[in-house]
C-alpha positions in Angstrom: -29.0 -22.5 27.1 -26.0 -24.3 28.3 -25.8 -27.7 30.1 -26.2 -26.1 33.5 -29.4 -24.4 32.5 -30.7 -27.6 30.7 -30.0 -29.7 33.8 -31.4 -27.0 36.1 -34.6 -26.9 34.1 -34.9 -30.7 34.0 -34.4 -30.9 37.8 -36.3 -27.8 38.7 -39.1 -27.8 41.3 -41.7 -27.2 38.6 -40.4 -30.1 36.4 -40.1 -32.5 39.3 -43.4 -31.6 40.8 -45.2 -31.9 37.5 -43.6 -35.2 36.7 -44.5 -36.4 40.1 -48.2 -35.5 39.6 -48.2 -37.1 36.1 -46.6 -40.3 37.1 -47.8 -40.8 40.7 -44.4 -41.1 42.2 -42.9 -38.8 44.8 -40.8 -35.8 43.9 -37.7 -37.4 45.6 -38.2 -40.5 43.5 -38.6 -38.4 40.3 -35.4 -36.6 41.2 -33.5 -39.8 41.9 -34.6 -41.3 38.5 -33.7 -38.2 36.6 -30.3 -37.7 38.3 -29.3 -41.3 37.6 -30.5 -41.4 34.0 -29.9 -37.9 32.5 -26.2 -38.6 31.7 -27.2 -41.8 29.8 -30.0 -39.9 27.9 -27.5 -37.2 27.0 -24.9 -39.7 25.9 -27.6 -41.5 23.8 -28.5 -38.2 22.2 -24.9 -37.7 21.2 -24.8 -41.2 19.8 -28.0 -40.6 17.7 -26.4 -37.3 16.4 -23.1 -39.0 15.6 -24.5 -42.1 13.8 -24.9 -41.5 10.1 -28.0 -43.8 10.1 -29.8 -41.8 12.7 -28.4 -38.3 12.5 -30.9 -36.8 10.1 -33.9 -38.3 11.9 -32.5 -37.1 15.2 -31.9 -33.6 13.9 -35.5 -33.5 12.5 -36.9 -34.7 15.9 -34.9 -32.0 17.7 -36.2 -29.4 15.3 -39.8 -30.6 15.8 -39.5 -30.6 19.6 -37.8 -27.2 19.6 -41.0 -25.7 18.4 -42.9 -26.7 21.6 -43.1 -24.0 24.2 -41.4 -25.0 27.4 -41.7 -21.6 29.2 -44.5 -23.0 31.4 -43.1 -26.3 32.6 -46.2 -27.4 34.5 -48.4 -26.8 31.4 -45.9 -28.5 29.1 -45.6 -31.6 31.3 -49.3 -31.8 32.0 -49.8 -32.2 28.2 -46.7 -34.4 27.6 -47.3 -37.5 25.3 -46.0 -40.4 27.4 -46.1 -42.7 24.3 -43.9 -40.3 22.4 -41.7 -40.1 25.5 -41.3 -43.8 25.7 -40.2 -43.9 22.0 -37.7 -41.2 22.7 -36.2 -43.1 25.6 -36.0 -46.2 23.4 -34.1 -44.3 20.7 -31.7 -42.6 23.2 -31.0 -45.6 25.3 -31.2 -48.3 22.7 -30.3 -51.8 24.0 -29.5 -50.3 27.4 -33.0 -49.1 28.0 -34.2 -51.9 30.2 -31.0 -52.2 32.3 -30.7 -48.4 32.7 -34.4 -48.1 33.7 -34.1 -51.0 36.1 -31.0 -49.6 37.7 -32.7 -46.1 38.1 -35.8 -47.8 39.6 -33.7 -49.8 42.1 -31.8 -46.7 43.1 -35.1 -44.7 43.6 -36.9 -47.6 45.3 -39.4 -47.9 42.5 -40.7 -50.6 40.1 -39.1 -50.5 36.6 -42.5 -49.4 35.0 -42.7 -46.4 37.4 -39.2 -45.3 36.6 -40.1 -45.8 32.9 -43.0 -43.5 33.3 -40.8 -40.8 34.8 -38.4 -41.2 31.9 -41.3 -41.1 29.4 -42.4 -37.8 30.9 -38.9 -36.3 31.0 -37.8 -37.3 27.5 -40.0 -34.9 25.5 -38.8 -32.0 27.8 -35.2 -33.0 27.3 -35.7 -33.2 23.5 -37.4 -29.7 23.5 -34.6 -28.1 25.5 -31.9 -29.7 23.3 -33.8 -28.7 20.2 -34.1 -25.2 21.3 -30.3 -25.2 22.0 -29.6 -26.6 18.6 -31.8 -24.0 16.8 -29.8 -21.2 18.6 -26.5 -22.8 17.7 -24.6 -21.4 14.8 -23.1 -24.8 14.0 -26.5 -26.1 13.1 -25.8 -29.7 14.2 -26.2 -31.2 17.6 -23.0 -31.4 19.5 -23.2 -32.5 23.1 -19.6 -31.7 23.5 -20.2 -28.0 22.8 -23.3 -28.1 25.0 -21.4 -29.7 27.8 -18.0 -28.0 27.4 -15.8 -29.6 30.0 -18.7 -30.2 32.4 -18.5 -33.2 34.6 -22.2 -34.3 34.6 -22.0 -36.2 37.9 -20.5 -33.2 39.7 -23.1 -30.9 38.0 -25.9 -33.2 39.1 -24.5 -33.4 42.6 -24.4 -29.6 42.9 -27.9 -29.2 41.5 -29.2 -31.7 44.0 -27.5 -30.0 46.9 -24.7 -32.5 47.2 -27.0 -35.6 47.4 
């Protein structure tokens, strides 16, 4: 899986629809939250992988999440652990969690707790997809740079969202 496939999966109709049902916010709002926060989550993931204090735990978390079957997105997301997702968001965004969530909420026209619910639903899926990529990688470590290549995430998101 490359970054295009990862982002396409995260923003797919199945993912967005399932997260909408789980969180009680519209599909457009889910898509808005995800498109504004995915770059920050990916950056946070790279930060976790690069920090000697968190790298081992992050690699173990990716390995654990990689084992979860994501082939049926609706089923995966209907069984997602929102508490685990909230912990993942906290780890990936760190001290920027509240401001990033508030900004995404404002952009989507939601309350911060609603945007937080979307992120809590999305984070386990993101970890599973990244973990699956890591397990297929011959390098063995998580390298967002190799996953992204020279991809401009904002341009990629714009194209996936139809130029929105």
